[in-house]
N, C-alpha and C positions, 0 to 999 in steps of 0.2 A: 504494500500500500504506500509506495513512495512516489508514485506518479501523481499528477493533478487529479483530484477526486471531486466529483460533483458534491456540493454541500460542505466543502471544507474551505474556509477562508483563514489561512494562518495569520493574517494581520489583525484579526478581531480579538481584542482582549476579553478576558472573562468578565461577566457582569458584576461580580462581587466575590466575597469569600465564603458565602454560604448559599443554601437553596433560597432563591428569590421568594417563592411562595411560602415556604416554611417561615422565613424571616418575617414576612408581612403578616402571617397569621399567628405568630408566636409559637410555632411548632418546632419540631426537631427532626433530625435525619440520622441515618446510619453512615452512608457513604455519599460522596458528591460526584456528579457527572457534569461535563462541560460540552455544550453544543458547539460543534466546530464551525457552524455557519454564522451564528450571531453572538456566541459567547455566553448564552444563558446558562446559569448554574442551577441545576436541579438535583433532587435527591434520587437515589438508586431505587430499583424495584423491590429491594428488601425493606426499604424505609416505609413507614406507614402510608405516606401519601403518593409515592411514585411519581414525583413531579417531572423528572427527566423524560420518562416515557410519555407523560401527559403533554409535555412540550412538543415532542415529535408528533403525537396524534393531532395536536392543534395546528402546528405550523408546517408539518411535512419536512422539517429539517432532518436529514437522514442519518447523520453521523454524530456520535458523541465520543468523548475521550474521558478517561478517568481523571478526576480532579483530586486524587489522593496522592500524598507524597510517595515517591518511588514507583508509581504505576504510570506507564506510558501507553497502555493499550487503547485501542479504538473499537467501537461497535457500530456496525451498519444495521440500522433497523430494517430497511427494505431487503437486504441480502440475508438478514439474520446470521451475520458472520462477524467473527472476532479477528482483530488484527493486532499482532504484538508490537508493530511499529507503524509509523506514519510520519507525516510532515511535522516539522518543528512548529509549534504554535507560539504566539506572542506570550510573554511572561505576564503574570506569574503562572507557573506550570501546575500548581497545586494550592490547596488552602493553606493558611498559615500553620507552621509546625506546632505552634502552641494551642491550636484549636483541637479539642479532643474529638475522638471518634468513639461512640456517636457524639454528635454535637447539636447545637452549641452548648457550651458550659452553662449550667444553671437551668436548662430547659429539658433535660433528658430525664424521663421518669425512672424511678428506682427499678421498676419492673419492665424496662424497655425491651428485654429479650422476648417477652410474651406478646409484644405488640408488632413484631416484625412480620413481614410477608415472606413466605418461603417459596 
């Protein structure tokens, strides 16, 4: 996945450091995903609200990348395929290192594991 890919704009920065919708609603997330077309940060499918996939369903933006430290993989929704590498994206490459997983700090319920989607 190193060639030019439809739905990937490497010049677009991420929209923030946490899931946009969870932040607005006072919610929490397990892991974060970055839309490679517009930079939207959404929560993963294991998170209670699954905002990254919701963003794809609403916008049709086809590719996400992990927004977790040390993870560089991409996912194509239309192809339902995983890619270990891809184009370099504009920094930052991941959420802040001091941001806990799950996050954000102070909003994760004590029984968070029981609230995950599998």
